[in-house]
C-alpha positions as CSV (number, residue, x, y, z in Angstrom):
1,M,-6.2,-90.0,116.0
2,A,-6.9,-92.4,118.8
3,K,-5.4,-95.8,119.7
4,I,-6.9,-98.4,122.0
5,E,-4.5,-100.1,124.4
6,N,-5.7,-102.4,127.2
7,G,-9.3,-101.2,126.8
8,Q,-8.2,-97.5,127.1
9,I,-8.3,-95.0,124.4
10,R,-5.1,-93.1,124.0
11,E,-4.6,-90.1,121.7
12,I,-1.7,-90.4,119.3
13,E,-0.3,-87.8,117.0
14,S,-1.7,-87.9,113.5
15,N,0.3,-86.9,110.4
16,I,-2.0,-84.2,109.0
17,I,-0.4,-82.8,105.9
18,W,-3.1,-80.3,104.9
19,Q,-6.4,-79.2,106.3
20,D,-9.0,-76.5,105.5
21,R,-12.6,-75.6,105.7
22,K,-15.2,-74.8,103.1
23,H,-15.1,-71.0,102.6
24,H,-17.9,-68.6,102.1
25,L,-16.5,-65.6,100.3
26,W,-13.0,-65.6,101.9
27,F,-14.3,-66.6,105.4
28,P,-13.7,-70.2,106.5
29,I,-17.1,-70.2,108.4
30,S,-18.4,-73.6,107.6
31,F,-19.0,-76.9,109.3
32,T,-17.3,-78.8,106.5
33,K,-13.7,-79.6,107.2
34,Y,-11.2,-81.2,104.8
35,S,-7.9,-82.9,105.8
36,V,-5.2,-85.1,104.3
37,G,-3.0,-87.4,106.3
38,D,-1.8,-91.0,106.7
39,G,-2.5,-91.7,103.0
40,R,-6.2,-90.7,103.3
41,L,-8.5,-87.8,102.5
42,Y,-11.0,-87.0,105.3
43,I,-14.2,-84.9,104.9
44,N,-16.0,-84.0,108.1
45,S,-19.4,-82.2,107.7
46,G,-22.3,-81.3,109.8
47,L,-23.1,-79.5,113.1
48,L,-26.0,-81.3,114.8
49,S,-25.6,-84.6,113.0
50,S,-22.1,-85.1,111.6
51,R,-20.6,-87.3,108.9
52,E,-17.0,-88.3,108.2
53,D,-16.0,-89.7,104.8
54,E,-12.6,-91.1,104.1
55,C,-10.9,-92.1,100.9
56,L,-7.6,-93.7,100.3
57,L,-5.4,-91.4,98.2
58,Y,-4.3,-94.1,95.8
59,R,-7.9,-94.8,94.8
60,I,-8.3,-91.2,93.3
61,T,-8.2,-91.5,89.5
62,D,-8.7,-87.9,88.3
63,I,-8.4,-84.4,89.6
64,T,-10.2,-81.3,88.3
65,L,-9.9,-77.7,89.5
66,T,-12.7,-75.3,88.8
67,R,-12.5,-71.6,89.7
68,T,-15.3,-69.2,88.9
69,L,-14.7,-65.5,88.6
70,G,-16.1,-65.0,92.2
71,Q,-13.8,-67.8,93.5
72,R,-10.8,-66.2,91.8
73,I,-11.6,-62.8,93.3
74,F,-11.9,-64.3,96.8
75,G,-8.9,-66.7,96.4
76,T,-10.8,-70.0,96.5
77,G,-11.6,-72.8,94.1
78,T,-13.3,-76.2,94.0
79,V,-11.2,-79.4,93.5
80,E,-13.2,-82.3,92.2
81,L,-11.8,-85.8,92.7
82,N,-13.1,-88.9,90.8
83,T,-12.4,-92.1,92.8
84,K,-12.7,-95.8,92.6
85,D,-14.5,-95.7,95.9
86,Q,-18.0,-97.3,96.0
87,S,-19.5,-95.0,98.6
88,T,-18.2,-91.7,97.1
89,P,-17.3,-91.9,93.4
90,V,-17.0,-88.1,93.2
91,I,-15.5,-86.0,96.0
92,R,-15.8,-82.2,95.9
93,L,-13.5,-80.0,98.0
94,E,-15.6,-76.9,97.7
95,N,-14.4,-73.3,98.0
96,I,-11.0,-74.1,99.5
97,A,-8.2,-71.5,99.8
98,H,-5.1,-71.9,97.7
99,S,-6.9,-74.4,95.5
100,V,-4.2,-74.5,92.8
101,E,-1.5,-75.4,95.3
102,V,-3.8,-78.0,96.9
103,K,-4.6,-79.6,93.6
104,R,-0.8,-79.9,92.9
105,M,-0.1,-81.2,96.4
106,L,-2.9,-83.8,96.1
107,S,-1.6,-84.9,92.7
108,N,1.9,-85.5,94.0
109,L,0.6,-87.3,97.1
110,I,-1.6,-89.6,95.0
111,E,1.4,-90.5,92.8
112,K,3.6,-91.1,95.9
113,E,0.9,-93.4,97.4
114,R,0.5,-95.4,94.2
115,E,4.3,-95.9,94.1
116,E,4.5,-97.0,97.7
117,K,1.5,-99.4,97.3
118,K,2.8,-100.5,93.9
119,V,-0.5,-99.8,92.3
120,V,-0.3,-99.7,88.5
121,G,-2.9,-98.6,85.9
122,R,-4.5,-102.0,85.4
123,D,-5.2,-102.3,89.1
124,M,-7.1,-99.1,89.1
125,Y,-8.9,-99.2,85.7
126,G,-9.4,-102.9,85.2
127,A,-7.8,-105.2,82.5
128,A,-8.3,-104.3,78.9
129,G,-10.3,-107.3,78.2
130,H,-12.0,-110.2,80.0
131,L,-11.2,-113.9,79.3
132,D,-14.9,-114.5,78.9
133,D,-15.0,-112.3,75.8
134,V,-12.3,-114.3,73.9
135,D,-13.5,-116.8,71.3
136,Y,-10.8,-119.4,71.4
137,E,-11.8,-121.0,68.1
138,D,-11.0,-117.8,66.2
139,I,-7.4,-117.7,67.5
140,D,-4.8,-118.7,64.9
141,H,-2.7,-121.4,66.7
142,T,-0.2,-121.8,63.8
143,D,2.3,-119.5,65.4
144,L,2.5,-121.6,68.5
């Protein structure tokens, strides 16, 4: 992580909690890197042209773990994250090692981030109804 001070870029220590690469069989020989830190999930991919995606943890709404027979044999799995992010509504952490533990860790971190940011269900999923949908003439006002 870098910080700019007085026009100079200065490296600062980042709080990386977890990092891994996409595995092929059990070998982490890929140009796709995953990391979690500072309340965000980072995905770096590419060799000649690279791309970095970032998603705030509290914006993740659902986590799914998929492990095929081959992935179970080689100790990997794919964690699929559904988000409320416009650019990446579905994030796939493909063929990562210790996928069961990573899924549990992510789930705990997401809940912790939501508590810290005081994000509740209606902030993530929208209100149950819209005021535009209410027909005020049909409301019984006798109880008021």
